[in-house]
N, C-alpha and C positions, 0 to 999 in steps of 0.2 A: 227407217221406221217413222210413220206419220206421228204428228203431235197427239192425235186422238188415241192411237194405239199405245203411245208412250204413257199417256195419262191413265189409260185403263190398266196397263201393266203395273204402273206405280201404285194404283189403288189396290190391286191384288196383292202386291208385295207388302204394302202397309198392312193389309188385312191379315197377313201371315206374321206380322210383327217385324218384318224386314224393312225398316225405314232406310231410305237412302237419300243422298244429296240430289237436289233438283238442279237442272242446268241454269247457269248464270246466277247462282245463289238464290234462286226463287224459293219461297217456302213450299212445303208439301201441301199445305192448305192454311187458311186464315179464318179467324172468327172475331166478332165484335163483342165488347164487354161494356155494359153500362151499369152503374151502381147508384142507387138512391136518387132517382128522379124526384120522388117525394112531393108530388104536386098537391096543392090545395089552393083554392081561390080565396086567399086571405091577404090583406094588406099588412105589410110590416115595414118598419123604417128602412131606408136605403142602406143604413149602416148595420142592419141585422145580419147575422151570419147566414141564415137560411132564407133564401128568396123564393118562397114557395110558388108564387104566382108566375114567376118567370120560367118555370119548368116546361110548360108546353112549347114555348118559343125555343128553348134550348134543345128539347127533344126533337122537334121538327127539323131544326138545323142539323142535328146529329144524324137523324134518319136519312136526310137528303145527302149528307156527306158519305155515310156508310154505303148507300146505294150506288155510289160510284166505284166501289170495289167488288171484286169477286170473292165474296165471303161464303164460307160453308154454312155459318149460322151466326146469330147474335143472341146473347143472353143478358137479361137484366137481373141483377143480383139482389133484388128485394127492396122493399119500401118504394113501390111504384107510386103510391100516394102517401100523403101525410095523415089524412083523416077524411071522414065523410064518404060513404059508399058511392055517392053520386060523382065523386072525383074520378072514378075509373072511366066513366063515360066520356070524359074530356080528353084523357091521354091515351086510352087504349086504341082508338082509331088512328092516332098518329104513329104509334108503335107498329100497328098492323100495315103501315105503308112500306115497311121493310121488304125488299125483294127476297132476301135470304130467309131461310127458316129462322124463327125467333121463339125464344123460350123465356119463361119467368121462374124465379126462385122466390119463395114466400118470405116476406120480411115482417117484422113486428108491427110497423105502422100500417101495413096492408090490412091489419085487423083492428085498426083504430076506427071502427065503425060501430053503429048501434048493434046491440046483441042480436036482434032479429036478422041482421045481415051477415053475421060472422060466417055462417055455414056457406054463404054464397060467394065468398071471396075467391076460392080457387077457380071456380067457374068463370068469375069476372075476369080472371087472368088467362082464361083458356086452358086451365089445367084439369086433366082428368084424374090425376093423382097428385097428392101433396109432395111426394118424392118419387123420382123416376130416373131413368137412364136412357142414353142413346149412344150410337156408335158412328164414327166417321174415320175411315182410312187408318186403321190400326190403333185408334184411340177409343176409349170408352169414357164418356162423360156422365158423371153421376151427380144429380141435383138432390141435395138433402133439405129436409124441412126442420129447421131449428126451432120451430114453434110447436113441435110435437107435444112437449110438456111446457105449458105456457100459462101465464096469468092474463094474457090479452087475447088469445086466439079462440076462446070458447065463452059462451054466455055464462053469467054468474051462477045460474041454476044448473049448469052442466056438471056432471060428476068429474069430468076431466079438469074443470077449473078448480074444483075442490081438491082434487088429487095434486094439482100443481101448487096450490097453496101449502099443502103439507110438505111437498118437496122443497119449496123455497124456505120454509121455516127451518129446515135442517141444514141449510147452506150457511156459510160463514156470515156473520153480521155485516151488513152493508152491501151484500150481493145485490146488484141492480135487478129490479123487478121487470125491467124492459128487455132482458135477455130471455133465453129459453133453453130447452134441452132436446136432444134426440132421444126418443124413447127406445125401449128394449126391442120391440118388434122391428122398428126401423134399423136398429143396430144389427140385428140378425140378418135382415135383408141386405144391408151394406156388406156384411161379411160374405154372404153368398155371392153378391155381384162382383166383389173383388176377387173371389176365388175363380169365378167364371172368366174374368179378365186375365188372370194369371195363366189359366189353362189355354186361353186363346192367344197368348203372347201379345196382349194389348197393353199399351200404356194407359194410365188413368189420370184424369183431371177431375177433381171434386169441386162442385159449386155449392155454396151455402150463403145465407145472408150473414150469419154470425161467424167471426173468426174463432180459431182454436189455438193459434200460436202466432207471434210470441204472447206471453202472458199479458193480458190487458183487461181493463174493466168491461170491454165490450164482448168478451169471449162467452161462448156457450157455457151454461151452468155445468155441463158434464164434458167440458173441453178435453180433460185428461183422458176420459174414457174413449172419446171419439179419436183422439190422437193416438191412443194405443192401438186401436183397430187399423188406423192408417199406416202406422209404422210396421205392422205385421206383414204388410204386402208390399213387395218391392216394385210392383207395377205402378204404384202411385208416384207421379212426378210433381204434381202441384195441387194445391188447395187454394181456391180463389173465392173471395167474399167481399161484401160491402160492410154496412153498418157503422163502422168508424169512418166518418166523413173525411177525416184528415189523411186517411191512407196509412198503410203500414206494410212492413215486410220482415220476414224471418226465414231462415233456412235451418232445417233440422233433418239429420240423417239423409242428406242429399235430396231432400224434398223442399220445394219452394212454397211458402205461405204468403200469398199476396192479398192485401186489402186494397181494393180500388177506391179512389177518391170519389166522394159524393158529388153528383151533378148539381144538387139543389143549392149548394153553398155558393155565396157571392153572386155577382152578376156575370161571372165567367163560367163556362161549361166545363165538363170533365167526362171523358170516355176514352176507350182504347180499342185498338186492333191488336190481336195476338197472332203473330206469324209463327207457324209451327215448322221448325226445321228438324232434320234428323238428330242434330246434336244440341239444340237449344230452342227456347221459346223467346221470341223477340216481342216485347210489349212496346207498341208505338202509341204514346199518349197524346191526347189532344186537350187543349185548355189546361186545366190545372193538374191533369194526370201526367206523371213523369214517365219517361222512357225507361225500360229495363231490359237487361239481357239475362236470361235464366238458363245456365248450362244444364244439360240433361246427362245424367249418369248413364253408363252403359247397362245393357240388360243384365249383366252379371253383378253389378254393383249393389 
């Protein structure tokens, strides 16, 4: 059997949910992950935690490095910029230098722009929809918008902003205003997508800017509600997010919840490659991002 034929057969089997070990321990496929590039052209002390102006340099080096690998895609997990709509024009061309398909997830700081520009943010990131899904080799990847219900994503005069103010007032005292929630329409869409994945025999990885587990000050306002939907479907193997620049990890009901380390912090970079194997996800970290091995439960677990 030729290598080309073997790869085609492998892709077909993965599409049927029949994942198998690759020769020589090679992954079935790999993808890149970046979190919180969070660029803005502002000067801060060298001792400051967030080095905003260094992000283009870090991102360019990251892109050049990732282009050396055969990646299925790369995803940025939100907060591509820190503030100012014009910041997108400085870093978007760098990200677009990636050879692999590349995606964005919306973060709260992506909306730290003047009210007249807020509606333009998804398009500035190349997004046709604020939440979406795509499929690769037996996996379904679902990107959620945690700014659906938000105090920062809409102009002050927008009814959606006023509705979010009402939602936030009902939350426990001290709940951060800089988080957000997944709205009911999006939740219904998520349930439908997860149902389709289950029927197709696909494994699912969710992407969002905001975490839902473990309990943390950075979590979605309705983390418990989203978590309940995730736990209802055995196809979900992992939930990956940014937002908490220090990184975090939790495991619940045989599902992995990974918070990736923020690129913007310190003068050292942070990003990762996730190697997908039949029985595990191997996170290869670069810079401040740690390596991780995430075992995958069997289809019946």
